[in-house]
N, C-alpha and C positions, 0 to 999 in steps of 0.2 A: 819870440819864436823858439828859442832855445829851451825856455820853461815847458812850452807845449810838447816838444819832442820828448823831454824827460818824463812828463806826466804820461805820454802815450806808452813809453817803455815800461814805466811802473805798472800801468794798467794791464799791460800784456803779460808781465811776469805774475802779477797777482792772479790773472786769469788761468795761467798755466798751473799755478799752485792749486787752484780749485779743482782741477781735473786729476790731480795726482796727490798722493800722501806718502810721506816718508816713513819706512818701516823701521823696526828697531835694529834690524841687520843691515841698515843702510840702503837696501834695495827699494825700488819704486814699483808700485802696482797701482793699476786703474780701478777706480771704484765702479761697481755695478749699478745699473739703475734701480734694482730691487733694494739695495742697502740704502741708496740715496733717498728712496721713498720712505724707508722705515726711520731713517735719521731725521728726515724733514717732518715726519709725525711727531717724533719725540720733541723736536726743537719747538714746534708750534705750541707745545704745552707751556713754554716760558713765554709769558705775554711781552709784547714789544713796549719799550719805554717804561718798563716798571722793573723794579729790583726783585731778584729771585730770592729764595731761602737763603742761598749762600752769599748773597749781597752782589752778585755780579749782574752785569746789564745784558739783557738779551737782544737789544736793537742792533748791536753791532753784527749780529749773525746775518742780517739781511744785506744783500748786494746793493740795493738802492732803496729809497724810502717808498717808491711806488711798486716794488717787486713783491709777487706774492709767493715766490719760491725761496729756498734757502741754498746758499752755496753747499757744495759737497765737502768742502775743507773745514776743518775745525769743529765740525758737529760732533763727532765721535769723542774727540778730546774734551770738548766742552762738556758733554755729558759725563765722561769719566772723571772730569776734575771737579764739577760743580753739583753733578747730580748722580752720585755713585749707585743710589738704589734704582734709579731709572736705568741706568747703564747696565746693572746686573739683569734686569728683566729683559732688556734688549739682547744681551748676550744669550740668554737662555732660549729666546725665540729664535734666534739665527741657528743655534744648535739644533733645535727640534726641526727647523726647516731643512737643515743638511741631512738629518738621518731619514727624513721622508723623501727626499729627492733620490730617484733611480735613473739609470741610463734611459735615454729615449726609446720608447717601444718595448721596454722590458716589462713593465707592469701590464700593458695590454696584451702581450703574448702569453704571460703566465695566466691571465684571467681566461683568455680563449682556450688555453690548453686544459685549465680545470674545467671549464664549461663542457668542452668536447669530451672529456674523460667521463664526467657525470652523465652525459647524455647517453654515451655508449653503454654504460653500466646499467642505466635505466631500461634500455632496450635489449639488453642481452637475453640470453634464454632463461634466466632466473631473475631478470631485472623487474623493478616494480610496475613499469609501464606495460611490459609484456604480459605480466599476471592479470593486469586490469582489463586488457583487451581480450585476453583468453576468456576470462569470466563474462565478459560482455557478449562475446560470440556464443558461449555456452548458454547464456540467459536467453539469447535470441532463439537459438535451437529449441530450448525447453518451451518457451512461452508460445512460439508459433508451431509447435509440434512438427519440427522438421527433422529429417533423418540425420544421423551423425555424419553421413557421407557429404553433408552440406559444406564441411571444412574443406573438402577437396574441389569444391565448385570454382571454376576458373573465374566466374563472374565476381565471386566474393573476394578472391585473391586480387583482382583488379581494383575492386572498390577500396580494400584496405591498403593497397599500394599507393593510392591517391590520398586517403585520409591520414595514414600513418606510414610513411615511406620506410622508416626504420623498423617497422614491425615485420617480422618473419613469421608467418603462420606455421604451425607445427602439423604433425601428421594426425590422421584420425584416431590412431591408437593412443596417442597422448591425451586426446580430449576425452577419449572413452574411459582409460584407466586411471587417469590422474585428475584432470579439470572436473570432470563429472562427479567423480566420488567426493571430492573436496567440497564441491557446491552442495551436494546432497547432504553432508554432514553439517554445513554451515546453516542451510536452510531448516533442517530438522531441528537443530538447536534453537533456531529463532522461533519455530513453531511450538516447541516444548515451552519456552519461556512465555509465550502468549497464553497457552493453555493454563500454565501454572497461575498466572495473574487472574484468570477468570474464575468468578465465584461458582458458577454452574455452567454445564455444557449440555448440548444435545448432539446425537449422532444420527447419521443416516448410512445405512449399510445396503449393499446391493451386489448381486453377482453379474459378471460380465463375461461374455464368451466371444471369441473371434468368429468370423464368418465360417471358417473352415472347421471350427470346432476343436482345434488343436490346443488352444490356450484359453484359460479361464482365470478369472481374477475376482477377489473379494475386495471391493472398495470400502474405506471406512472415511467419512468425511466428518468434521467436527464443526458445530455451529455455537457461537456465543456472542455475548455482547462485549465489544471491544472498549478499550480505554477511552475512546472518544464517543462512547454511547452509540455506536452504529453496529447494526448486525454484521458479523464477520464469519467467514467460513475458511477452513483450511482442509486440504486433503491429507490426512494423517498417513494412510498407507494403502497400497494396492497389491495385496498379498496373492501370489500364485496358488491356485487351488489344483491339487494333483489327486487324481482318483475320483471317487464318487463324492457327491455334494451332500454330506449328511449334516444334520444339525449338530451332532457332537463335534464333528471335525471343525466345522465353522465357529463353534463356540470356543473351542480352544485357540483358534487363530485370532478371534476377536479379544479374548482375554490377553493373549501375548502382545497385541498391539496396545492395548491400554496399559499394560504393565510396562512396556517399553517407554511409553511417554509419562510414566508416573501419575496416571489418573486414577484417583480413589473411586470406588463404586458409588459412594455417597454423592460424588459430584456430578454424576450423569443424571440428568433430569427425565430424558425421554430418548427412545430410539425409534426412528421412522424406517420402515421397511416395506417390501412388496407382500403380496399375499400368499406366497409359496410356503408349503408346509415346513420345508427345510428352515426358512427364515424365521417362521414363528417359533419353531423349536429351538432355534439358537437363541434367541431373546429370553425365551422361558427358562432354558437351562442355566443361562448365565444370571438369571434373577433380575432382569431390567424390564421396566415398564416400556411397552412398545405400542405403536400406532401404525395402522395401514396407510401406506402412501395415498394421499388424497387424489393426485393426478392419475395415479394407476387405477384407482377405483372408478374415477370418471371414464377411463378407457373402457373398462368392463361394462359400465352401464350403458354407453352408447352402442357397443356391439350387441348388447342384449336388445335394444330397440331396433337396429338396422336389421337383425335377423328376420323381423316380420315382413320385411320387404323383399328378401331373397335378391339382392342387388348384385351378387357376384358377378353374373353374366354382364351386367351394365358397366361395373367397374373394370372388368377386363376388356370390354370394347373401348372404354375411354383410354386406357392404358396403351391399347394398340394404335389408337389415333395419334397419341403423343409421341410414341416411338417412331412412326412413319414421318412425321414432321420434323422430329429431331434428326433422323438419320439421312433424310433426303435434303440436298440442298435446294433442289428445284421446288419441292413442296414447301420448304421453308420460305423461299422467296414468294411463292404464290400466296402463302398463308399471310405474310407481311403486307403484300399488296392488298388482299381482301380485308385486312384490319384498316388500312387507310381508306379504302372506299366506303367501309361501313362506319367510319369515324370512331373506331376503337383504339384506345392506346396501345402501342406495340409493347405488349408485355408477353415474355415467353410463358408457355404452359408449364404447370407443375406436375410432376409425377409423384404420386403418394406411394406409401407402403403401408401394407395391412396391419402391420404391428402397431403403428401409431395411428390412432384415429384422426388425430388432428391434422396429419399431413393428407389423409383421405379428403377431409372437409376442405382444405385448401386446393386440392386438386379439383373437386367438384366446383367450387366457387369460381375459380379462374376459368375452368372449362364453360362454365355456363355463362360468364361475362362475354365470352367470345361466340355466343351462339350464332349470330348473324354471319360471321365469317366461315365458321365450321360447316354450316349447312350448305355452303357453296363448295366446300372442298371436294365432294364426290364428283363434280363436274370437272375438276382439274385432274383427278386420278380415279379411274373406275374401280380401283381396288380400296379405296379409302372407305371406312366404315360409315354406314348411313344410321342416323338417329331419328327416331320417330318422334312425334309430339308428345307421346307418353313418356319417352325417354327424358326430354326437356322438362317436362312437368315434375317428373321424379326428382330430377336433379335440383330443381328450384325448391321443392318441398323439403328435401333433405337439408339444404343449406339453411333454409329458414328454422328448422327444428335444431340444428346443431350449432347455430350461431351464438346463442346465450351461453351454451356450454363451453364453446371455444374461448369465448371472453373469460369465463371463470377459470378455465384451464391456464390461461396466460397469467392470471393473477395468482394462483397457487404455485405456479412454476417460477415466480420471481425469487431471487435469492433473499430478498427482504420480507417475503410473506411469513406470517407467523400463524400459530394455531388459531388465533382469534378471528381469522378470516374464513375459517372452514364452515361454521354455522351460518353466518350471513350468505356466502356463496350458495349454499344449499337452498336457502330460503329464496334467493334470488333466481335460481335455476327453475325451481318449482313455480314461482310466480310468473315468469316469462312463458313457460310451457303451458300453464293453465290458461292464459289469456290469449294464446296464439290460436289463430283460426287457420288450419291446415287441410290440405286434401287427404292427409293420411292420419286421421285421429287415432287409429290403432297404434302407430308407432309413437305418437305422443304420449298416450296413455301407458304404453309399455316402458317409455323412458321415465316417467314419473314413477311408476311402480318399482322399477329397478333402483332408482336413486333412493326411494323411501326404504327398500329392503336392505340394500348394501351399507346405507349410512344409518340404519336404525339405532346403532350402538351410541350415537353422539348424545341422546337424550340422558345416558347414564355415565358418560365420560367425564371424569373430574376434570382432566386435563382441558378438554374443549370448553366445558361449562365455565370454568374459573377464568380461563384466558379471554374468553368473550366478555365475560362480565367486568374484567378489569380494564378492557381496552376502552379508553375515553370516547373513541368514535362510535361504539356500538352499546356498551353497558347493557341495559335490560331490553332495548328496543326490539330485539329479535325473539324474545321469550313472551310470546302471546299467550302460551299455556301457563296458567298459574302454578300448576303442580311443578312443571319443569322449573319456573322461575324460583320457587321456594326451595327446590332441590339444590339449585346453583347457589342460592344464598347460604344454605347450610354448609355446602361444601366449601365456600369461600371462608365462611367462619371457623370451620374446623382447621382449615389451612392456616389461618391466622393465629389460632391457638397453638398449633404446633410450633410455628415460628417463635411465639412469645415464649413458650416452655423451653425451647432450645436457647433462647437468649438468657433466660433465668438460670438454666443449668450451666450454661457457660460461665456466667458471673460467679455462681456458688462454687463451681469446680475450680476456678481460679483463685477464689478466696481460701478454699481449703487446701490448695496446693502450696500456700506460702510456709515457709519454715517455722516450727514451733520455737517458742521462747524456752529456753532451759530454765528449771526451777531455781537454780543457783544465781541467775542473772537478774538483777534489778529491772523489772519491766519499765520503769521510768527512763532508765539509762537506754534501753533498747528502743524506746520511741524517739529519743534524741540522737540515736546513732545514725549517722549519714549513710552507712552501708546497707541499711534495711531497704529492700526494694518494694516498689509500689506502695509509698507512703500514703497515696490517695485513697488506697483501699482501707488501710488501718483507720486513718483520720477523716473519715467521712463526716461532712457537716451535719449537724443536727437538723432533722426535718420532721414535721408531724406525719409524713407519709410512712406506712408500717413497711417492714421488711418485705422483700420480693417474696412471692409465694404462688402456688399454682392457681389460687383463686384470684389473686391480683392480675397474673398473666392472662387469665380468661376474661377478667373484666376489661383488661386493656384491649384485647382483641375484639370484645363486644362493642366497645366504644368506637373503635376504628371502623368496624363494619357498619355501625349505624350511621356514621358520617358519610360512608361511602354510598349507601342505598338511598340517602336523601335526594 
């Protein structure tokens, strides 16, 4: 019994030793759980029941044979005494851990302060995020053609307060004097770069005037094939025109625009313009080849044909009917009810303008589609215009005559339409008019005559003939006249010869521009000199092909054209 009490006291004393360690200064301190975890990890590297490198036994470190943990005592001393290298590594790890430790909450507070300061800086008046939102608002105004007063709109401010609460929109003057000017410079530089990369460009020029006639602009638009091989266009300038619109003045303005963008005259392939004498004179003085706008020519041809009908009174009566339905809420409701009764889709009437014939066509087409409902409108309002059967017959015939021309106009007005579509569309219009059975053959014949007269020059236009011949969709399908077909092939062959000659001249000029070898220098040393540029030009591989010449260039062009026409 006494022995059992002694053993219990001994175990109690040993257990106390495992919880404390005696320091060099005689003080006692409690070991932390983290240090105990590290020491346990190091001690486990010494396998139980085996001798360590220093000859000591590691099994005595375990409290019991079944225990999977190590006591907190003696581990540090064991590592220091028997494993000094491991003890040194342990010490370094503890020092690093102490250096990384900070008071509770200090690190998170500093992180929050840094994040808050960075956010405030980004949303300041000159911050990065503020500039991005300013640019986005300015881009919206430009793309949607909104007034600059839009930045003062309360709805926009409310939207921005929800999307970006820290953003404070600035005044209209800031957007006008600062944001807009910077965006103009940035976009202009990007357009310059795109034009510089293009091999050839074409231009469209036109004059624009406001309704009151106080403002006039000369617009210059560039068209080219982009890097993705897609037709691309960019508005280069819209230059204000002050004073009279003379050809000399607009020629100077056009030259200034091209010089500002660094465009060489040889890079301009063609200029498309309207038929005004001032525009023709502008391109003639500037020395550029030009072509009359096809859509504008279509407009002139249509009005030549409609003059045979004298439909001005009919058009005015139609416009009056549309105005009454639009302005009167009661008549508008009556018209909608009549559309439902007649089984006509409820679509609003279209009011056309005389300047654009296609809008007149759309007005007539929509008005004729609602014939049943409009014939009943005078019963609802005694002042509503009355249309006779002859009027409805005239509207139907005009729509039949103008429909193929309208479809062709939509085709040429497309941004991706090229010169190769002009001749096929002219053939299509003539074919549709010729086979059309109409109540007004005089109008049909006048339309055909007007198209033949105004587009007579296409038979001799190199640009139109070559473009159509090169288009894989058309080739020679629309050249039924053998004389015109041979003329087109000769023009294409001449163009191929010019391109081949330019290539030969370019290669020869590059060769002749190389530096000459001085007479005192050994030519064999010069050939082996690494500083000599364009070694591929000097050391051409020997081939049985003769040197490039004008004759060989023509032969190359002739061979290419022969393969094309097969």
